[in-house]
C-alpha positions as CSV (number, residue, x, y, z in Angstrom):
1,M,-21.5,-29.8,85.7
2,K,-21.9,-28.3,82.3
3,W,-21.9,-24.5,82.4
4,P,-24.3,-22.4,80.4
5,N,-22.9,-20.3,77.5
6,L,-22.3,-16.7,78.6
7,K,-23.1,-15.4,75.1
8,H,-26.5,-17.2,75.3
9,L,-27.2,-15.6,78.7
10,H,-26.4,-12.2,77.1
11,Y,-28.9,-12.9,74.3
12,L,-31.5,-13.8,76.9
13,V,-31.0,-10.6,78.9
14,T,-31.1,-8.5,75.8
15,L,-34.3,-10.2,74.7
16,Y,-35.8,-9.4,78.1
17,Q,-34.8,-5.7,77.8
18,E,-36.1,-5.3,74.2
19,Q,-39.1,-7.6,74.5
20,H,-38.8,-8.2,70.8
21,F,-36.8,-10.9,69.0
22,H,-35.8,-8.7,66.0
23,R,-34.6,-5.7,68.0
24,A,-32.8,-8.0,70.4
25,A,-31.0,-9.8,67.5
26,Q,-30.0,-6.4,66.1
27,R,-28.5,-5.3,69.4
28,C,-26.6,-8.6,69.6
29,N,-25.4,-8.4,66.0
30,V,-26.8,-11.8,65.2
31,S,-29.7,-13.1,63.1
32,Q,-33.1,-13.6,64.6
33,S,-32.9,-17.4,64.1
34,T,-29.5,-17.5,65.9
35,L,-30.9,-15.7,68.9
36,S,-34.0,-17.9,68.9
37,T,-31.8,-21.0,68.7
38,A,-29.7,-19.8,71.6
39,I,-32.7,-19.3,73.8
40,Q,-33.9,-22.8,73.0
41,N,-30.4,-24.2,73.8
42,L,-30.7,-22.5,77.2
43,E,-34.1,-24.1,77.8
44,E,-32.6,-27.5,76.9
45,H,-29.6,-26.9,79.1
46,F,-31.8,-25.9,82.2
47,G,-34.4,-28.4,81.4
48,S,-37.1,-25.8,81.9
49,Q,-39.2,-23.4,79.8
50,L,-37.9,-19.8,79.9
51,L,-40.5,-18.3,77.4
52,E,-44.1,-19.0,76.8
53,R,-44.6,-18.6,73.0
54,E,-47.8,-18.0,71.1
55,H,-47.7,-17.2,67.4
56,K,-45.4,-14.1,67.2
57,T,-45.7,-13.1,70.9
58,F,-44.0,-14.4,74.0
59,V,-43.8,-13.8,77.7
60,F,-41.1,-14.8,80.2
61,T,-42.0,-17.6,82.6
62,S,-41.4,-16.9,86.3
63,L,-38.2,-19.1,86.1
64,G,-37.2,-17.2,83.0
65,L,-37.4,-13.9,84.9
66,E,-35.3,-15.3,87.7
67,I,-32.7,-16.6,85.2
68,V,-32.6,-13.1,83.6
69,E,-31.9,-11.4,86.9
70,R,-29.2,-13.9,87.9
71,S,-27.7,-13.7,84.4
72,K,-27.3,-9.9,84.7
73,V,-25.1,-10.4,87.8
74,I,-23.0,-13.1,86.1
75,L,-22.5,-11.0,82.9
76,Q,-21.6,-7.9,84.9
77,E,-19.0,-9.8,87.0
78,A,-17.7,-11.6,83.8
79,G,-17.3,-8.2,82.1
80,E,-15.4,-6.7,85.1
81,L,-13.2,-9.8,85.2
82,V,-12.2,-9.4,81.6
83,E,-11.5,-5.7,82.0
84,F,-9.5,-6.4,85.1
85,A,-7.4,-8.9,83.3
86,Q,-6.9,-6.7,80.2
87,N,-5.7,-3.9,82.5
88,A,-3.2,-6.3,84.2
89,G,-5.0,-5.9,87.5
90,N,-4.6,-2.1,87.6
91,W,-7.8,-0.8,89.2
92,Q,-7.0,2.8,88.2
93,K,-7.2,1.9,84.6
94,G,-10.0,1.1,82.2
95,K,-13.4,2.3,81.1
96,L,-16.0,3.8,83.5
97,K,-19.6,4.4,82.5
98,L,-20.9,7.0,84.8
99,G,-24.5,8.3,85.1
100,V,-25.5,11.6,86.6
101,I,-28.9,13.2,87.2
102,P,-29.7,16.5,85.3
103,T,-29.8,18.7,88.5
104,I,-26.2,17.7,89.2
105,A,-24.5,17.0,85.9
106,P,-24.2,20.5,84.4
107,F,-22.8,22.0,87.6
108,L,-20.3,19.2,88.4
109,F,-19.0,17.8,85.1
110,E,-16.4,20.4,84.4
111,G,-14.7,20.2,87.8
112,M,-15.1,16.4,87.9
113,I,-13.6,15.9,84.4
114,G,-10.6,18.0,85.4
115,S,-10.1,16.0,88.6
116,F,-10.3,12.7,86.7
117,K,-7.6,13.9,84.4
118,T,-5.4,14.8,87.3
119,F,-6.0,11.9,89.7
120,L,-7.2,9.1,87.4
121,P,-5.7,9.8,84.0
122,D,-5.9,6.2,82.8
123,I,-9.7,6.0,83.4
124,S,-11.7,6.4,80.2
125,L,-14.8,8.2,81.4
126,E,-18.1,7.8,79.6
127,L,-20.8,10.2,80.9
128,Q,-24.5,10.0,80.7
129,E,-27.2,12.3,82.0
130,N,-30.7,11.0,82.8
131,T,-33.4,10.9,85.4
132,T,-32.9,8.8,88.6
133,Q,-35.2,6.0,87.7
134,N,-33.7,5.6,84.2
135,L,-30.2,5.6,85.6
136,L,-31.0,3.0,88.3
137,Q,-32.5,0.8,85.6
138,E,-29.4,1.1,83.4
139,L,-27.2,0.4,86.4
140,S,-29.3,-2.8,87.1
141,D,-29.0,-3.8,83.5
142,G,-25.2,-3.4,83.5
143,Q,-25.3,-0.5,81.0
144,L,-23.7,1.8,83.6
145,D,-21.1,1.1,86.3
146,L,-21.6,4.0,88.7
147,L,-24.1,6.7,89.5
148,I,-24.0,10.2,91.1
149,L,-27.5,10.8,92.6
150,A,-29.2,13.0,95.1
151,L,-30.0,11.2,98.3
152,P,-31.8,9.9,100.3
153,M,-33.1,7.5,97.7
154,Q,-34.1,3.8,97.8
155,T,-31.6,1.8,95.7
156,P,-32.4,-1.9,96.1
157,G,-29.4,-4.2,95.3
158,C,-27.0,-1.3,95.4
159,K,-24.5,0.3,97.8
160,Q,-24.4,4.0,98.6
161,M,-21.6,6.4,99.5
162,V,-22.6,9.9,100.7
163,L,-20.1,12.5,99.5
164,G,-21.6,15.7,100.8
165,H,-24.5,18.1,101.3
166,D,-26.0,20.5,98.8
167,P,-28.0,23.2,100.7
168,F,-31.2,24.6,99.2
169,H,-31.7,28.4,98.7
170,L,-35.0,30.3,98.2
171,V,-34.6,32.2,95.0
172,A,-36.9,35.0,93.7
173,H,-36.8,38.3,91.9
174,E,-35.3,41.0,94.0
175,S,-38.6,42.9,94.3
176,L,-40.2,39.8,95.9
177,M,-37.3,39.1,98.1
178,N,-37.2,42.7,99.5
179,S,-40.9,42.3,100.5
180,L,-40.3,39.2,102.6
181,P,-40.6,39.6,106.4
182,D,-37.6,39.1,108.7
183,P,-37.5,36.5,110.1
184,F,-38.9,34.6,107.1
185,D,-41.3,31.7,107.3
186,I,-41.8,29.5,104.1
187,S,-45.4,28.7,105.2
188,T,-46.4,32.4,104.7
189,L,-45.7,32.3,100.9
190,P,-48.8,32.8,98.8
191,S,-50.8,30.0,97.2
192,K,-49.4,28.7,93.8
193,S,-46.3,30.9,94.2
194,I,-43.6,28.2,94.4
195,F,-42.2,26.7,91.2
196,L,-40.7,23.2,91.3
197,L,-39.4,20.7,88.8
198,Q,-41.5,18.0,87.2
199,Q,-42.1,14.9,89.3
200,E,-39.7,12.7,87.5
201,H,-36.9,14.8,88.9
202,C,-36.1,13.6,92.4
203,M,-35.0,17.1,93.5
204,T,-38.7,18.0,93.8
205,G,-39.2,15.5,96.5
206,H,-36.0,16.5,98.2
207,A,-36.9,20.2,98.1
208,V,-40.4,19.6,99.5
209,S,-39.0,17.5,102.3
210,A,-35.9,19.5,103.2
211,C,-37.5,22.9,103.0
212,N,-40.6,21.8,105.0
213,L,-43.2,22.6,102.4
214,Q,-46.2,21.4,104.3
215,H,-48.8,23.2,102.3
216,R,-49.0,21.7,98.8
217,D,-51.4,24.5,97.7
218,Q,-48.4,26.8,97.7
219,V,-46.9,24.9,94.8
220,S,-47.7,26.1,91.3
221,S,-49.2,23.7,88.8
222,L,-46.6,24.9,86.3
223,A,-43.7,22.5,86.7
224,A,-40.3,23.0,85.0
225,S,-38.2,20.6,83.1
226,S,-34.8,21.9,84.3
227,L,-33.2,24.3,86.9
228,Y,-32.6,26.7,84.1
229,T,-36.4,26.9,83.5
230,L,-37.0,27.5,87.2
231,V,-34.6,30.4,87.0
232,Q,-36.5,32.0,84.1
233,L,-39.8,31.5,85.9
234,A,-38.5,33.1,89.1
235,N,-36.9,36.0,87.1
236,S,-40.3,36.8,85.6
237,K,-41.5,37.9,89.1
238,L,-44.2,35.2,89.0
239,G,-43.0,33.5,92.3
240,Y,-40.3,31.7,94.1
241,T,-38.3,28.5,93.7
242,F,-35.6,26.5,95.4
243,I,-32.1,26.2,93.8
244,P,-29.3,24.0,95.2
245,E,-26.1,25.7,96.1
246,L,-24.2,23.6,93.6
247,A,-26.0,25.4,90.8
248,L,-25.7,28.8,92.5
249,N,-21.9,28.3,92.7
250,Q,-21.9,27.9,88.9
251,D,-23.6,31.3,88.4
252,I,-26.9,29.9,87.3
253,I,-28.6,33.2,88.4
254,K,-25.9,35.4,86.9
255,N,-27.2,38.2,84.6
256,T,-30.7,38.0,86.2
257,E,-32.4,40.1,88.8
258,L,-32.7,37.2,91.2
259,Q,-31.6,37.0,94.8
260,A,-30.9,33.9,96.9
261,L,-31.8,33.4,100.5
262,P,-30.4,30.4,102.4
263,A,-33.1,28.1,103.5
264,E,-33.1,26.5,107.0
265,S,-29.9,24.8,108.2
266,H,-31.3,21.3,107.6
267,A,-32.6,22.2,104.1
268,Y,-30.3,20.3,101.9
269,R,-30.0,17.2,99.7
270,E,-27.2,14.7,100.0
271,I,-25.1,13.8,97.0
272,G,-23.5,10.4,96.7
273,L,-22.4,7.5,94.7
274,V,-24.4,4.4,93.9
275,W,-23.1,1.1,92.6
276,R,-24.2,-2.5,92.3
277,S,-23.7,-4.7,95.3
278,G,-21.0,-7.3,94.7
279,T,-18.9,-5.2,92.3
280,T,-15.2,-5.9,92.1
281,R,-14.4,-2.2,91.5
282,M,-15.2,-0.8,94.9
283,R,-11.7,0.4,95.4
284,L,-12.0,2.6,92.3
285,F,-15.4,3.9,93.3
286,R,-14.2,4.9,96.8
287,R,-11.3,6.7,95.2
288,I,-13.7,8.5,92.9
289,G,-15.7,9.5,95.9
290,E,-12.6,11.1,97.4
291,I,-12.1,13.0,94.2
292,I,-15.7,14.3,93.9
293,S,-16.4,15.1,97.5
294,P,-14.3,18.3,97.7
295,L,-16.2,19.7,94.6
296,L,-19.5,19.8,96.6
297,P,-20.7,22.7,98.6
298,V,-20.3,20.8,101.9
299,S,-18.0,17.8,101.8
300,T,-18.9,15.1,104.4
301,L,-16.5,12.4,103.3
302,K,-14.0,11.6,106.1
């Protein structure tokens, strides 16, 4: 059996990601004609059409899409194999591309980087902060190796490892907090008085679910882009918000007039690792989980 050229598979995947021959060729550092010829060679090799071309436009055939998805797996495993060989089989050595969501990254990076220097000094860490959906796409495309996400979250084709819990706290200006009844019931908060993050941040869904926000009319239409914006909104005496303990432990409400009240005992998000199924670096990822778990408010890793 004659094997397909790995470089040509890389060109095909890049073309799918860019959906444009010129941009794909630039990413691959080749000419557009070289990339086009490589795609044609793949079609001849497989004996099937991968692209439907019309003038200067194209679409992937159903077979082409399937070949792209399978090629991603092959290229990812080939890359891991090369890195494994270059590091003489030392799983604690090499480059790691790690993605983290914005509601975790600023409050975990410092401690995590220090722990990596101590426990995994030969791992070259490349960090990226982005939203959950963008990170999952980059993980699928092989641009990232490992993610730190808030769970629960559907991650098709991936494995998850829960590291700990991050409890939510109700946060508001001290004048509002002092007026709350005891015992406190979230359902009694006024209409439009709760500030949450924009919908692309998964913490919004987790907070709504974990804190039992059953009345959507309590949520303000003014959505924030970051936890820091939520803090400013709450400090303006306009209403309430929910802040995870991980952020509170990093003094996010320091130098404000805000107070934090623990939400119900079950009101928390899980924090965990996510990686592609079939990876050869699972031993490293589990070690990373052991390093990060103690940095979380409630470590659940046995």
